[in-house]
N, C-alpha and C positions, 0 to 999 in steps of 0.2 A: 637437402636441393642435390640435384645431380651436377655434372661438371657442366653442362648447358647453359645450365640456367645460372650459375653463378658467375660464367664466363661473360653469360650477356648482360647480368645486373649491375658486375662491375668493372666492365671493360678490360677485365686481365686474365688471364689464365690460373688455373689452382695452383700451380708449383710457386707462382708469385704472390698468392695471398699466404702462406704460409709462416712466410717472416710477418706480415702482418698481426698473423693470429698470435706467435710469438710474444711480440710488441705489446698487444695487448693484455696475455698474461701477465706480462713483465710491471705494466702500468697500473694492475689488480683492475682492469675492466674487463668483463664478460667475454668471453668468445660467441660469436655468429652461432646465434639459437640456443646458447646455454640457460636462457635464462626460462625459456620454454620447456626446455628438457627437465630442469630444475624443478618444475611444476608439474610435468610427467611425470617424474619420478617420485613426487611425493602424493599424487591422487594414485596412481597405481594401484588396485588390489584394495583401496581403500571405500569405504561406505558413506556417503554425505548425509547428512540430518537437513531436512528440509522441515521447521518448523513453524507450526500455525498455530496463530495465539485465541485461536477458536476451535470451537466444536468441529466433527465431520459434518459434510453436508453443504455448508455456506460456500459462496465464492471463493473465499480466499483458502479454504480448503482444495477445491478443485482446481484452482491455478496450480497450487502447490502438486496437488496428485498429476497434472498435466506434466508439468515440469519435471518433477520426477521419473516419469518415462520418458523423457529423450533430450533433456541436457547433458547424459554422461557420453552422447555421442560429441560433444564439441568441447569439452572440458580436457584438456590435456591430461592422458594418464588413463581415461574412460573409466572413471568411479561409479559405482553402483549407486543408486541413492533411495534414500528411504524418508517417510512423512510422518513425521512425530506432531500429535496436537499436543497443545500448553495450554487450553484454555483458563480465562482468567482477567477479573476487572476489565474487560474490554480490550483485550489484549496488552493489559500491561502487566502483568505477571512473565509473559515472555518477553518483554522488551528488558527489563530488569534481568532476565536470565541470561539473553545474549549478551548485556552489558556486562554483567558483575561475575556468573560463571561459567559460561561455554568456554571449551579452548578455543584459543586468538589465533588459531591456524589453518584457517577456512574448511575444515572440516564439517561445520554447520552454519547455515544461514536461517533466515526465518521472514515471516510475514505476517504485520499485526495489522489495528487500526491505523489508519492516515492520521488520524489526531493525538495520537499515542505522542508522537516525535515532539509536541509541541508540551505537553504535560508539566514538563518543570518550569517553563513559563508562566503557566497560569497558577503557580504556586501548590501544585499537587505535593504532598510530603513522601507518598507512596512511588512518586517515579525518582528511581534510584538512577538516574542517565542524565547525560547531554547528548540532546538528539546530533547533533552536529557532529557528535565522534564515531557514531557509527561508520561500519562503511558501507556506503551504501551501491547496493547492485542494480537498480532498476524499477521499474515499473510494470506491470504487466498490461493496465488500461489505465484511461483516464474517465473518474468516475462523475457523473452527475448524480447526486443524490437527491431521492424525493421524502416527503413527510406524506404516508398513506395511510386512509381510513378504510377499516372493512364497512361494506355498504348496510351492516343492519346497525353503524352506528349513527347516533343523531348529528353529530359535525360532519359536514361533507365538502364544505369550501372554505376558505382561510376567513372568511368574512365570520362564518358558524363559528370556528375557532376564536374568534375576537370575543363573544358572546356567551358561549358553552362550555363546560369544563367535557374536556376528552381523556379516557386513560391510553397511555402507551407505554410500550416496553423498554427497559434496557438490560443491558449486561455487566455494567459496573459506571461506578460514578464519570468515569473521565471518558467514554465510549462516545463516538459521533452522534448515538441514537439518543444521547443524556444530554449532553452539551448543547448540541443545536438547539432543541425545545426548550432547554433555560434559557438561552440566547433567543430565542421568539415570545418566550414569556415577558423578559424584562426589556427587552429593546421593540418588541411591537404591542405587547398586550394580550399577546393567546395566554388560553387558560389549560394548560396540558398539566395533567397529575401521571407524574412519571412512578412507574414500578418497577424495581430492581431486581435482580437475582437470575435474569435467564441468562445461560453459560453463550450464548451464540445466535447469530440468525435464524438456524434453523429450530429452534426451541422459539425465538422471538414471532417468527412466522406463523408457527403451529398455536401459538396463544392468541395471536389477531384472529387466526382462522376458528379458533375452538370459542371465542367469545370471553377469553380470561382478560384481554385485553382488546382497547378498540384500534390502536392503530400500532404503528411502525416509523417512528420518525429520522429513519436512516438506511432506508431502503432504496438501491440504487436502480435508476431508469433501465440500465442495463440489461439488470437481473429480472425487472419487472415484464421488458418485452421478451425478452430471450426464454425463462424460464418459468414465466408465470403469464405466459401470452392468455393463458384460457381465463384469468383473473379479468383481464382488461377487457376482451371480447364478453364476455359473460356479464361484466358490471360489476364484479365480485367488491372491486375498489375503489376510492374515490380520490386522485391527489390532489392533494390541498396545495401543495406550494413546491418550488425547488431551492434547494439551498447550495449555492453556488455561486461565481461572480458573475456570470450571465445563464440567461436560458440555454438549454439545450433546442436544438435545432428543429427537432421533433416534438417539442411541447410548446409552441410559441402562444397557447394559450391559458397555461398553467404559468401562476405568478411567480414571480422571483421574490423570495421573502426579503430579500435585500434592498428591495425596491421601496420597502415599507418601512425602512429605519426612518426615526422619527426627527431626527437630527445629522447633519453630517458627520459629528461625531460618532454617532452610533452606526453611521456606515460605516466606517472607519474600524469599527469593531467586528464588527460582520467581514470584511476584507480580511481580518488579520484571521478570525477563526476559520473563515472558506480558504483561506493561499492553500493549506495542507490539498484540499480537494484535487490539485493539481496533481496528488500524488498517488492517487489512484490506488492499487494494489502494489505497494513498497514492499521489494525484498530488501534484506540487509543483515550484513555481516557483523561480528562483533568488533568492535576497536582493536586497533592494532594487527590486523589480518595483514601478513606481508606484502608489499605491494602487488610485487609478480601475482602472485595469488589472486587477490583482487582484482586486476587486471583481468586476471585468464577469467573469472566468474562473472564480470562484466560481459567479457567478449561471446563467452559459451550462452550468457541469459540472453543478448540480443542476438546470436544465429540462432539459437532454441526458438524465440518469438516470430522468428520468420522462417522457421522450418515448416514444408507442406505438411508432411505429417502430424507435428505439434498442432498446426493450426486445423487440420481436421479433427482431431482429435477437441479439441476447443469447440470446434462447431457442435459437435457431437453432445456436448455438455453443455452447451447453453452460454458461453459466457464470450466476451469479446476481447480482442485483442489490439491495445497500442502499446508500442515501445516508446517508453523514456528511458534516459539514461542514467545511470548513477550519480555522474558530472552533475547532471541538471537539477538531479533531488538534491544534491549537496548546495548547490546554489540557491537553490528555492529556500534551503532549512537557514543558511547563513542569511537572508534577506527576513526571514520571520524574527531570526533569533536579535536581528538588530532593529526592531519594531521599536518604535516612541514608546517611552517609559509609559506616558500616559494611557497610548493604548491598550499598552500588555495589563495595566493597572485596571481600567474597566475590562477587559475581556475575563481577568480574572474574577471580577464581583458578580458577573453574568453567570458565570460557569461554577459558581459557588451553590 
């Protein structure tokens, strides 16, 4: 800052600020600008890794790539960025890595499935983390998830799914596209047969298109309309239902599966499982990242998502952008982890 700006801000000349700065040092307090300078010193000349819990080509990968191309302009020190793909178990492999092995210095953060953070609550022994302890940076979008069938499948509506079997694909036992149809089977009475082993959404969509599976119960409405608009135009897919707390305004005639819960207790289980939907495309750092660096990552993330060049890039890739801050995600997770035990126990049972 220059002399004029400081003089205006503090209503006193620079010469009178010097004793205040000296006093701050004597008390062990940081001098003005020193926190940001320390962050800039750390990131200068470094390469920051954005780790993706899925294979290339899916929406998570696209958000990460766009972020990597633009976020360096807003993070102090202007580091370079690299995108690394660490697929496995619906994003759980990456979540475990970020929690347990990745350096906790702010040099790496990642994106994984939004339901991964609650896997410890669902009794998944492979989830070696506490979702509340990650350094949540923010989400790039708020997603409405759909259960979608290829046009050749016998099952074309939710009512069909209650009487006929439909084969849907999944990446890992904890993945959205696995947990949600399991919940529909047990709470509503659908008859989905789930086939595991697909690395990510790219492979899941190809399997559906090639007839190896009949549907994908974990595809976002944003993805469908922006990147698979021809499927909608040519009636290549049928949307059976939505998996969210409320219906998307653009899909008023597509049922929300939560409205088909048989009892109030069943609805509470759906509410618990669907709560992470508000996280959309969550980016998070390992636990223990220094507070000043986490704050800088959050600011840079928010500024990047408002950047016109980033938004143009996202538009070209067909991904929608809606920012939700890391603090809001942290609050959401605290609320989910504080859910009543009976609700969590029933959610565990339907996810098995």
